[in-house]
N, C-alpha and C positions, 0 to 999 in steps of 0.2 A: 378773648370773646373780638376784638376789635380786627384781629388779625382772623377771625372765621369768619366776617363782616365781608372783609376787603374780599378773602377770597371768595365767596359768595357772589359777591357782584360783577366779577372778573371771570365766575363760570357760567352768569348769565349774558355776561356780555358775548363771552363766546358761545354758548347753544343759540342767542340769536343771529349772531351774523352767522353759524353755519347752516341753521333755518334760512334765512333767507340766500344766501350762496346757492342753495344745493333747488331751494324753490322762488328765487329771486325772482324771475322772469314772469312768472303766473301772474304776479302783483302789480304788472305793469299795464296798465287799461283803465276805463272806466268801470271796472266791474268790483260794484265796494261789498261782493261776496267774497273777494278771496281777500281783503282787507282787512273784514272783519275773522277771517279765519288767521292771520297772520295775529294781528290782536289778539286773538283768543289762545293760540299759539306761544304770543309773549306769556299773556297772563300767567299758562300753567307752568312755562318757566321757573316764571320770578315764585310765583307761591311753592310750587314744589323744592326748588332751592331752597328761599328761607325758610319752609316750617321744616326742611331737613337738616338745616344748620338749627333751629331751635331746638328740636331734640335731641341732635348729638350735644351740643353744650348741656341741656339740662341733666343727659345721662352722667356725663363726665362732673357738673356740678352740684347736682341734687343729690339729698340723704334720702333710705325710706325711712317713713315716721306711719307711726296709727297703735292701733291696737290687733297684738298677732290672732290668728284663730285656734282654736286647742286642738285640732289638727296639724301633724307635722309629717313629713314625709322624708327619713333618713336625713333629719335634722334639718330639713327646710322649711319653714311655717309659709303664712300668707296671710297679707296685715287685712285686715275687715274695713278696707277702703269700699265708697261707698262709688261705682261707677260712675264717670264722669257725663254732669248733663246734656254734653252737644254731645256725645258720643251714641249715648242711648238715644237720643234724638234723630242723629240722623243711621242710626242702625235699623230704628222702626219704620223711621221717612221712607228708605230703602225698602223694604218689605211692601210697607205699602203703594211707593210707586212701581215698584213689578206687578201685585195686581192693578195697578189701572190702566199700566204700559198693556199689557195682555190683554186687559180685556175692554178695554172705551181707547185707554192712546193708540196701539195698534194691533188690532185684532190679529190672533191667528189667520181664523179664517177670511179677513177682507185681503185688501188690497196688493197684488203682490204685481211685481212688473216682469219675472216670466211668465204671471199668470197674461197679464194682456196683453203681454206680445203673444204669446201662444193663439188666444181669443182672437186677437187682429190676425195671425197668421190665417186660420182656418178660415174665420170669414171673411179674407182675400181670395184663399185657393175656391172657395165655395161659387163666391163673386165670378173668378175666372169662370172656372166649370160653366158655371150658366150662361155665361155671355157666349164661351166658345164652345156649346155642346153640340151643336149640330154645323160644323163652317164645313167652306165648301175645299173641293182638292187643292186648290191654288192656296187657299189663306192655310190649311194643315201642310202642306209643302212648304208654304217660307215660314210658317212658326220653327215646321221640323229643321229646318237651315238653321234659325236663329239658335235652337236648343243644339243641335250638333255642336254647331260653329266654341257652344260655350260648353259642352258637357265631354261632346267627344274628338273632336280637332288635336285637342293635344296628344294623343296617343297613333289616332287615324290620321292626321294630318287635314288640313283646309281642304283638301282637294279630296279624301276621304280612301285615296288610293295606299294607305298604310306605313307611312315616311319609311320606303323602301324592304317592305318584310317586317319590319318594326311589329305591326297589328295587322289585324285581318285588312284589304282591300277591299271595302265599299262598296264598288261601283259596281261588281258582281256578286253574284250571292256567294257561291263556293269555291276555290281553288282546283285545280287536281288532287294537287298533292295531298291536300287538308281530305279530301275524299277517301283517297288510298290510306293516308292514319286512321281517320274514324274505322276502316273497312279492318284493317289490320289491329286497331287498337280498342276498338270498339269507344262508347261517349257516353257517359251519365251525369253528363252536368248540369241540365235542366229538371232536378227532381221535380219541382213542384208541381210544374207543367206535365211534364212526361215522367212520371216515376219509375215507368220500367226498363228506361236507357236502351240502350243497344250492345250488346253483348259484341264481344269481338269477334273474327273466324266468320263472317257472314258470307265470305265469296273467297275464290282461290286461285292460286295461280294465276292464267293471264287474263279471267273474268274480270281480277279488279284492274286491271288499267283500264277492259272495256267500261265495268261501270261510271269509271273515275272521269273516263274523257267522254261520255255522255252527259253522267249530272253536271260535271264542269259544261260543260259546254251549252248548259240553257236546257235539256231535253231536245236538243235538235236532229233532224234526219229520222233513222229507222229506227228503233227501241233495241236494242241487244237482248236475248233470250233470257241472260246475266239479270236482267235487271228486276226480272218476276220476283226473287229472292227480296229485292229489296221494296220492291210495289207491294207486298203484303203488308206493310206499314206504312210507308209513306205514302201507297196511292201509284195508281198506274200515273199519274199525273205529275206525281213527287209535290202534291199540296198539302201531305200529311194526315192527322187524325187527330183528333180531340183526346189528349192524357196518351195517346199510343208514342206517335212520332213527329218530329215538328215539318216543315215547311221546306226542302230542299232547293226548291224550286225560284223562290222568291220571298223578299224582308215582309213574310205578312204582319197584320200584327199583333200578332200570337205569341211569333217568333221572338220578336223584339222586346215585349213583355217582358218574356221566359229568360233572354238572356239579361237585360235589365236584374230581373229579380234573384234570379240566382248565379248570377258570370259565365263563364265559360273556359273553359280548357280545351286546349288546342296543340297543333304539331308546333306554332307557334311562341304560344305563353299562356299565361292564365290571365284573362279579365275578369277584376274583382266586381261583384254585385253592386249596384248601382241601387237599390231598395231603400225604394221612400225619398229619394232626389225626384223625382219627375212623377207629376200629375197624371191622372187617365190620358190628359188630353194632350199632352206634353208626348208621353209616349209612342199613341196615334199619332201625330205630328212626326216625330222621329221617321217612324215606321213607313208613311205619307215620303216623306224627303229621300230616305234611302231608296225606296223602288223605283225613284223619279231619276236617280242616278245612273240608274240602269238602262233607263226608256230610249 
């Protein structure tokens, strides 16, 4: 027994030292909560070790006694000993505490940190949208620049020029090679806003280059006859039609929102969806900023 006590003391000291070594920095300062936590840890270690030693010693030295029950299983009998009072009280107390905890102490439908965070976030977004419900053009562009630098510049660059072709150059609506790619391969990325998509092969041969040159050039000069195929969906002015085709002349609000919602695939690569990351005001601001880049 003496050797077990000495071993237990050594184990307690080792566990306390290990706890302090692992989290000792947290106990340097005036925060009494950390000190109470350390004291609690020490108490748990001491109680656990010595209770374990008590029962190990009891199993080694005690002998069973009492009146055996009549039933036996393969020669194994069971004593008719009463349940220890402490065990019974602890069992019943635990059940009572459970009911108290879930109904009064910490009701399941009561306060939640996650719920509080969600409520505060929704409340803030509502205040933000109300505050900037009708912002001026200058305010939208400034807000859009801030949004762009945080959300878009990692791929498109702080100058929005696409980081040497790694992403689309947003200082202009679309490049000639991109127009050629869409005409030859079609496009169906913006399924939410434009569910019909665009089929491949709407133009052939020299007409592809002519259309691409005209669209990428900002619709300047005389409109080529071949563009009549595109005008059926995108309009003669290239500003698109709701639910039919996007604006291929400038970054209007509908186009930017559609790209943020569904992402986009082009000859450069794939842009992931940003659905839920920007509210409606931020999306409008981003579109206003992108339009200002081409002015």
